[in-house]
C-alpha positions as CSV (number, residue, x, y, z in Angstrom):
1,M,62.7,-213.9,28.3
2,K,60.1,-216.7,28.8
3,N,57.6,-214.8,31.0
4,S,58.2,-211.6,29.2
5,K,54.4,-211.6,28.2
6,Y,53.1,-210.8,31.5
7,L,55.8,-207.7,32.5
8,P,53.2,-205.6,31.0
9,Y,50.8,-206.7,33.5
10,F,53.3,-206.5,36.1
11,A,53.7,-202.9,35.4
12,G,50.1,-202.1,35.5
13,I,49.8,-203.4,39.2
14,A,53.2,-201.6,40.0
15,V,51.3,-198.0,38.3
16,S,48.5,-198.6,40.5
17,I,50.0,-199.3,43.8
18,I,52.2,-196.3,43.6
19,F,49.4,-193.9,42.2
20,G,47.2,-195.2,44.9
21,M,49.9,-194.7,47.4
22,S,50.5,-191.4,46.0
23,F,47.3,-189.6,47.5
24,M,48.6,-190.1,50.8
25,F,51.6,-188.2,49.7
26,T,50.3,-185.9,47.9
27,K,47.5,-184.8,51.0
28,Q,50.8,-184.7,53.5
29,A,52.8,-182.6,50.6
30,L,49.9,-180.2,50.4
31,D,50.2,-179.2,54.3
32,S,53.6,-177.4,52.8
33,F,53.1,-176.2,49.2
34,G,50.7,-174.6,47.1
35,T,49.1,-176.9,44.6
36,F,51.2,-175.7,41.4
37,H,54.2,-175.5,43.6
38,L,54.1,-179.3,44.4
39,L,53.6,-180.0,40.5
40,A,56.6,-177.9,39.7
41,F,59.1,-179.8,42.8
42,R,57.9,-183.2,41.6
43,F,58.3,-182.8,37.8
44,T,61.5,-180.3,38.4
45,L,62.9,-183.5,40.4
46,A,62.1,-186.2,37.7
47,A,63.0,-184.3,35.0
48,L,66.6,-183.7,36.7
49,M,67.0,-187.3,37.9
50,L,66.1,-188.3,34.4
51,S,68.6,-186.0,32.5
52,V,71.5,-186.8,35.2
53,L,71.2,-190.6,34.4
54,A,71.1,-189.6,30.4
55,L,74.5,-187.6,31.1
56,I,76.3,-190.6,33.1
57,G,75.0,-192.9,30.5
58,V,72.7,-195.2,32.8
59,I,69.9,-194.3,30.1
60,K,69.9,-193.3,26.5
61,I,67.1,-190.8,24.9
62,E,67.3,-190.5,21.4
63,L,64.8,-187.6,19.8
64,R,66.4,-186.9,16.5
65,N,64.1,-187.7,13.4
66,K,61.1,-188.6,15.8
67,P,57.5,-186.8,15.4
68,I,58.5,-184.3,18.2
69,K,55.3,-182.6,17.4
70,E,52.9,-185.5,18.3
71,L,55.0,-186.0,21.7
72,L,54.7,-182.5,22.9
73,L,50.7,-183.0,21.7
74,L,50.8,-186.0,24.2
75,C,52.4,-183.6,27.1
76,F,49.7,-181.2,26.6
77,F,47.5,-183.7,27.4
78,Q,49.2,-185.1,30.4
79,P,50.6,-183.5,32.9
80,I,49.6,-180.3,31.4
81,A,45.7,-180.3,30.8
82,Y,45.0,-183.5,33.3
83,F,46.5,-182.0,36.6
84,I,44.8,-178.5,35.6
85,F,41.7,-179.7,35.0
86,E,41.8,-182.2,38.0
87,T,43.0,-179.4,40.5
88,I,40.4,-176.9,39.5
89,G,37.4,-179.7,39.2
90,V,38.3,-181.3,42.6
91,K,37.9,-177.7,44.0
92,L,34.3,-177.0,42.4
93,T,33.2,-180.3,43.5
94,S,33.2,-182.8,45.8
95,S,35.6,-185.3,46.3
96,S,33.6,-188.3,45.7
97,Q,32.0,-186.7,42.4
98,A,35.5,-186.4,41.6
99,G,36.5,-190.1,41.6
100,M,33.1,-190.7,39.8
101,M,34.3,-188.7,36.9
102,I,37.9,-190.0,36.5
103,A,36.5,-193.4,36.9
104,L,35.1,-192.9,33.5
105,I,38.6,-192.8,32.0
106,P,38.7,-196.7,31.2
107,V,35.2,-196.2,29.3
108,V,36.1,-193.1,27.2
109,V,39.7,-195.0,26.6
110,T,37.9,-197.9,25.4
111,F,35.5,-195.8,22.8
112,M,38.4,-193.9,22.0
113,A,40.7,-197.1,20.7
114,M,38.0,-198.0,18.8
115,V,37.8,-194.8,16.8
116,F,41.5,-194.0,16.5
117,L,43.4,-197.4,17.2
118,K,40.9,-199.6,15.3
119,E,41.3,-201.8,19.0
120,S,38.2,-202.8,19.7
121,P,37.3,-205.2,22.9
122,N,35.8,-207.9,22.8
123,K,32.3,-208.6,24.2
124,M,33.9,-210.2,27.4
125,Q,36.4,-207.5,27.7
126,S,33.7,-204.8,27.4
127,I,31.8,-206.7,30.4
128,F,34.4,-206.7,32.5
129,V,35.4,-202.8,31.9
130,F,32.2,-202.3,33.1
131,V,32.3,-204.6,36.1
132,S,35.7,-202.5,37.3
133,V,33.9,-199.1,36.3
134,L,30.9,-200.4,38.6
135,G,33.3,-201.3,41.3
136,V,34.6,-197.7,41.6
137,L,31.0,-196.0,41.7
138,F,29.9,-198.3,44.3
139,I,32.2,-197.3,46.4
140,I,31.8,-193.7,45.9
141,A,28.0,-194.1,46.1
142,M,28.1,-195.8,49.3
143,S,30.2,-193.6,51.2
144,G,27.2,-191.2,51.4
145,N,29.2,-188.3,50.5
146,L,27.5,-187.9,47.0
147,N,26.1,-184.4,46.2
148,S,22.9,-184.8,43.9
149,G,22.7,-181.2,43.2
150,G,26.5,-181.0,42.0
151,N,28.4,-178.1,40.7
152,L,27.5,-178.6,36.8
153,V,31.1,-176.3,35.9
154,G,33.0,-178.6,37.9
155,I,32.0,-181.4,36.8
156,A,32.4,-180.0,33.2
157,I,35.9,-179.1,34.0
158,L,36.5,-183.1,35.4
159,M,35.1,-184.0,32.2
160,G,38.4,-182.4,30.4
161,A,40.4,-184.1,32.8
162,V,38.5,-187.7,31.8
163,V,39.0,-186.6,28.2
164,S,42.7,-186.0,28.8
165,G,43.9,-188.9,30.6
166,A,41.8,-190.8,27.8
167,T,43.7,-188.8,25.1
168,Y,47.0,-189.4,26.8
169,N,46.6,-193.3,26.9
170,I,45.7,-193.1,23.3
171,L,48.5,-191.0,21.8
172,S,51.3,-192.7,24.4
173,R,50.4,-196.2,22.7
174,K,50.2,-194.7,18.9
175,L,53.4,-193.4,19.6
176,S,55.0,-196.3,21.0
177,S,56.1,-197.1,17.7
178,H,58.5,-194.3,17.2
179,Y,59.5,-193.7,21.2
180,K,60.8,-196.0,23.9
181,P,58.7,-195.5,26.7
182,L,61.5,-193.8,28.8
183,E,61.7,-191.3,26.4
184,I,58.2,-190.3,26.3
185,T,58.7,-190.2,30.2
186,F,61.7,-187.9,29.9
187,I,59.8,-185.4,27.5
188,M,57.3,-185.6,29.7
189,M,58.4,-184.6,33.0
190,W,60.2,-181.6,31.6
191,V,57.1,-180.1,30.0
192,G,55.3,-180.7,33.4
193,S,58.6,-178.8,35.4
194,I,58.7,-175.8,32.8
195,F,55.0,-175.5,32.5
196,F,54.3,-176.1,36.4
197,N,57.1,-173.6,37.8
198,M,55.8,-170.9,35.2
199,I,52.9,-170.8,36.9
200,A,53.9,-171.3,40.5
201,V,56.3,-168.4,39.8
202,A,54.0,-166.0,38.5
203,N,51.7,-166.8,41.3
204,S,54.6,-166.3,43.8
205,I,55.3,-162.7,42.2
206,M,51.5,-161.9,42.4
207,E,51.3,-162.6,45.9
208,G,54.6,-161.0,46.6
209,T,56.1,-164.8,48.0
210,L,59.0,-165.2,45.5
211,H,61.2,-165.0,48.5
212,S,59.9,-168.2,50.0
213,Y,59.5,-170.1,47.0
214,F,61.1,-173.1,48.5
215,S,60.1,-172.5,52.1
216,G,58.0,-175.5,51.9
217,F,61.1,-177.8,52.4
218,S,61.4,-177.2,56.2
219,S,60.0,-180.2,57.3
220,W,61.3,-183.9,56.5
221,Q,57.9,-184.9,56.1
222,A,57.6,-182.3,52.7
223,V,60.8,-183.6,51.5
224,L,59.8,-187.2,51.8
225,S,56.7,-186.4,49.9
226,I,58.4,-184.7,47.2
227,L,60.6,-187.6,46.8
228,Y,58.0,-190.1,46.7
229,L,55.9,-188.1,44.2
230,G,58.9,-187.1,42.1
231,I,60.9,-190.3,41.7
232,L,58.1,-193.0,42.5
233,S,55.0,-191.6,40.9
234,S,56.4,-189.2,38.3
235,I,59.8,-191.3,37.1
236,C,58.9,-195.0,37.8
237,A,54.9,-194.9,37.7
238,F,54.9,-192.8,34.2
239,F,57.7,-195.2,32.8
240,M,55.7,-198.3,33.6
241,L,52.7,-196.7,32.3
242,N,54.2,-196.0,28.9
243,F,55.8,-199.2,28.3
244,M,52.5,-201.0,29.3
245,L,50.4,-198.8,26.7
246,S,53.2,-200.1,24.2
247,K,52.5,-203.5,25.2
248,L,49.0,-204.0,25.8
249,T,45.4,-202.4,24.3
250,A,44.6,-199.1,25.2
251,S,41.4,-200.8,26.7
252,S,43.3,-203.2,28.7
253,S,45.4,-200.3,30.1
254,A,43.2,-198.1,31.1
255,V,41.4,-200.6,33.4
256,F,44.4,-200.9,35.5
257,S,43.6,-197.3,36.7
258,N,40.7,-198.3,38.7
259,L,42.8,-200.3,41.0
260,T,44.5,-197.2,42.2
261,T,41.1,-197.0,44.1
262,V,41.7,-200.4,46.0
263,I,45.1,-199.4,46.5
264,S,44.3,-195.8,47.9
265,I,41.7,-197.6,50.4
266,L,44.3,-200.2,51.6
267,A,46.8,-197.6,52.4
268,G,44.3,-195.7,54.0
269,V,43.1,-198.4,56.3
270,F,46.7,-200.1,57.2
271,I,49.0,-196.7,57.1
272,R,46.6,-194.0,58.3
273,H,44.4,-196.3,60.1
274,E,40.9,-195.1,58.8
275,S,38.3,-197.2,58.9
276,F,37.0,-199.9,56.5
277,Y,33.6,-200.7,55.5
278,W,31.9,-203.6,53.7
279,Y,30.9,-202.0,50.5
280,Q,34.6,-201.2,50.2
281,L,35.8,-204.7,50.2
282,A,32.7,-205.5,47.9
283,G,33.8,-202.5,45.2
284,G,37.1,-203.4,45.3
285,I,36.2,-207.3,44.8
286,L,34.6,-206.0,41.4
287,I,37.5,-203.9,40.2
288,I,39.7,-206.4,40.6
289,L,37.7,-208.9,39.1
290,G,37.0,-206.1,36.5
291,V,40.9,-205.8,35.8
292,W,41.4,-209.4,35.9
293,G,38.6,-209.9,33.0
294,T,39.6,-207.3,30.7
295,N,43.4,-208.0,30.5
296,Y,42.4,-212.3,30.8
297,Y,40.3,-212.1,27.9
298,G,42.2,-209.5,26.0
299,M,45.2,-212.0,26.7
300,K,43.0,-215.2,25.3
301,T,42.2,-213.1,22.5
302,S,46.0,-212.4,21.2
303,V,46.8,-215.9,21.6
304,E,44.2,-217.3,19.4
305,E,44.9,-214.6,17.0
306,S,48.4,-215.7,17.0
307,I,47.6,-219.2,16.6
308,T,45.3,-218.5,13.6
309,T,48.0,-215.9,12.0
310,G,50.6,-218.3,12.5
311,A,52.7,-216.3,14.5
């Protein structure tokens, strides 16, 4: 395919759109479900959907003679560790502080890629990674919701989410030489389903509410939210994310995560009719500029290397 080299970039944009919209559906779902019940249901739906597709032959999952221990290690960091750290961290800090910490993932990924993958971004890529993160931090700072005192425990826990998210990026790229993106996604969904259902069931037993485990599905809004989070956010987005990580350097892939901030703002403005401020526009421009620059100069470097090596 002539334009196949652009597919990873289209995948990155699609992931940003899906994850950006997911905040809205998550907020809606939390009106009906507890945190771990929501995570359990979204990953269970995704795991069952992929299993059905595999059984009827639409997709092929082949895990024999592959490094399963490394794949399970990836699953420990994402979805397990990341979602636990993020959930607890958000509860202990303000949402703006959480956003500021999560925005550090591309920076940590860039550093870890240099150490573990020997992928060093060039000077221009480094500048544009910083520009993208600066856009996120600018939006957060200008929102006026920063708590200067902060909660050190909450911030430390959120740092766990940052490291978990960055480690997942590195491991997914490393495992792409052994697994297809769909195979990584398949195992991630099943591990998430089993783990979060165990926590949700344990919580229900302790609270004496096991009999109403599925009561949250009483409204169509809750059902719609689980369908979106389970199918689009879990299956489609993680598949495209793993595909992108198999094709692009870790730092180029990670910077797409900051586009999620822009999408979430646009979803709030046009769908939920929330207020829109000039600093959101300015920050959004910086983010988009950073994502474009990081990947443009990454692609340019790849082309120059291909010409030099005669590939």
